[in-house]
N, C-alpha and C positions, 0 to 999 in steps of 0.2 A: 293288636291287643285283643285278647279273648277273655270275656268275663266268665268265671267258672262257678260263682255262687253269689247270692244276694240275700241280705237280711236287713231288717229295720230294727235298730237298737231302741231301748226303752225311752230314749229322749228324742226319738224321731230321726236320728242320723241314719242315713243309708250306707251300709257297709257292703262293698263288693270286692271279692277276691278276683284277681286276674292273672294271666300269664302273658308275657311278651317274649316270644321265643322261648328260651330256657329260663327266663327270669320270672319268678313269682312275685306278686305284690298285692297290696290292698289299697283301695280308694274309699274314702269317706266323704260324703257330701251332705250338706244340710238339706233337709226335706222341704223347708219353707222357702227356698230360694226361688224367685220368680224371674231371674235373669242370670246370665253367666257370672260365676263368682271367681274371685281370686283363689290362688292355690298355694299351699305351703307343702313343700317336700320335707318329710320327716326323716332325718338321718338317725342312725342308731349304731351302737357298737356291733362288731361282727360276732354276735352271740346267737343269732338265729331269730327269725320272726316269731316262732312259737314262744320262745322264752321272753322276748321283748314285748309281746302283744299287750299285756296289761298296761304297760307304760305308754305304748304307742296309741292305744285306743283312748286313753285318758287325754293325751295331747290332742288327738283328733277331735274328741268331743269339745274341747276348749276352742279349737279352731272353728268348728261348726257353729258353736254358740256365738262366735264373733262374725259369722257370715262367710267363712272360708271353707273351701274343700281342702282335704289333706290326703297325701298319698305316701306310701313307702314301698320299698322293694327289698327282697332278700339280697344281701351283699354277696359278691363272689366269694366262694369258699365257705359259706355259711349254710346252715340248715341242711337240706338234702342236696345242695349243689356240690359239684366236684371241688375237692380241696385245691387251693392254689399251690403251685410248685414252690417248695421251699418254706411255705408258711408254717408247717408243723415243726420243722427244725428250728425256725426263728422263734416260734413260741416257746419251745423247750429251752432254748438258749436264754430267752428272756426270764422265764421262771427260775432257771438255775442261778442267774445273776442276782435276781431280787431275793431269792431265798438265802443266798450267801452274803447278802448285804453289799454286793459289789456294784459299781457304776454300770449302767446299761450303755454299752458302746454304740457308736454310730453305725457300725456294720449290722448289728442286730436290729436297730431301729429301721434302717434302710430296708433290710430284707423283710421285715414285718409289715411295713407301711407302704412303701413305694409301689410294689406290684398290686396291692389292693387299690390304691388310688388310680393307677394307670388303667385298671380294668373297670372299676366302679364308675368313674366319671362318665365315660361314653355310654354306659348302661343307663345312668341317670338321665343323660341327654336324650337317649332314644325313648325312654319312658316319658319324658317331658313332651317330646314330639307327639306321642300317642295321646297323652292326657289333654293337651291343648287342642286336639282335633275333636274332642267331645263337645257337644253343644252346651252342656251345663257348666263348662269351665272356660273362663275367658282371660285369666290373668288380671293383674300382674302376679308374679311368682316370687315366693320367698323360700329360703332354705333354712332348716332349723335342726341344730344338734348333730349328734353322731360323731364320727371320727373327724377331728378338726381339719386334718390334711385334705380330706375329701371336700369339705366345705371351702377351703382355701382355693383348691383347684377349680371347683365349680364357679366360685365368685370371679375368677380370672377369665375363664374360657366361655362362660355361658351368659350372654348379654340379656337373656330373658329373666334372669334372677336379679331382682332390684334391691333386695335386702337380705341379710343373713344373721341368724342368731347362732353363735358358736359356743361350744363347751370346751374350755381349756382343761381337758381331763385325759388326754392321750399323748403318747410320745410323738414328737414332730421331727422328721428328718431335717438336717441343716439346709438342704436345698429348698425346702418349703418356705424358709425365711425370705429367700429371694422372690418367690412367688407372692408372698404376703405383701411385699412392697408394691406389687402391681394391683392389689385389690383397691377399688375406689368406691364400692357401694356402701351404704350405711351398715354398720355392724353393731351388734349387741353381744358382748362376750361375757360369759359366766365363768368365774373362777372360784373353786372351793379352796380356801386359803390353806387348809390342813390336809389336802388330798395326798394320801400316802403313796399313791402311784404316779404322782405328777411332779415334775420339777418346777417349783413355783417361779424361780427366777427365769427359767426358759419361757414360761407362759407370759411373764411380764415383758420379756424381750420380744416375744412374738407380737404381743399387743402393740408395742412401740413400733414394730416394723410395718404394721398395716398402713397402707397408703390412703385409707379413707379419711375424708375430711370430717365425717360424722362417725365416731366410734366411741362406744361407751363400755367401760369395764365394770361389771358388777361382781365384787368380791365378797363372799360370805364365809364366816367361820364354819369349820366342820370338814369332815372327810368327803370322799368321793360320792358316797351315797347319801350324804346329809343335806342335800339341796333343799332349802326351805320353800314352803308352798308359795310365798309371796314372790320368789324369784321367777316362778312360772307366770305369775300374774304380770310381772314387769315385762317379761318377754312377749306376752300376749299384747300388751300395750304398745310395744315397739312395732309389732307387725300390723296392728291396727292403724298406726300412724302412716306406715309406708305402703300398705297394700290397698287401702280404701281410696 
């Protein structure tokens, strides 16, 4: 891991950009920490770090206020990274189906999501290796938001992640339902009830499939971008319970 820039935000949070091989990322740490702190991995949709930065830094500031470090990486195929094979065609097929008011078929969802999950999860794990080697970060680790299928896979294969906050706002391949049954860590799942791009029943079925003994579904009225502020506060409380 190589740090490429550092700045102190107005609330004292230290923001450092880094690269890990070909993977760009950002690490935020609370300046007041006197001992190694827990870490929250900030997931996000594959729209690019530059576009997502305002929302990511807001979440990182909340994490720092609660005494946690936060980090994110550029997803495969996003930003300036090379496009994933088949992703552009799958995206075009998705837009065509949605504009025509047609059901989005399993083949489109699989082509759009599964290659992303297969590549992104090992990158998150490599990033976690590097972050936990830093003296200021000591764990435990949580995962928050982003493409829900990435969160599912990480919850299954990465034992260092002890709690996850997931957003039921993206398409989920059918094979991920089987993986969801293997998830056992505490979960905080957010669902926007009127999300125009999300199959509500599929989201409810996925929540039912999770094998976790502790799992909470927070459903709010409104569309994909209408998440109320208190929903973020509820998620912060969830991580405070499980990472401190």
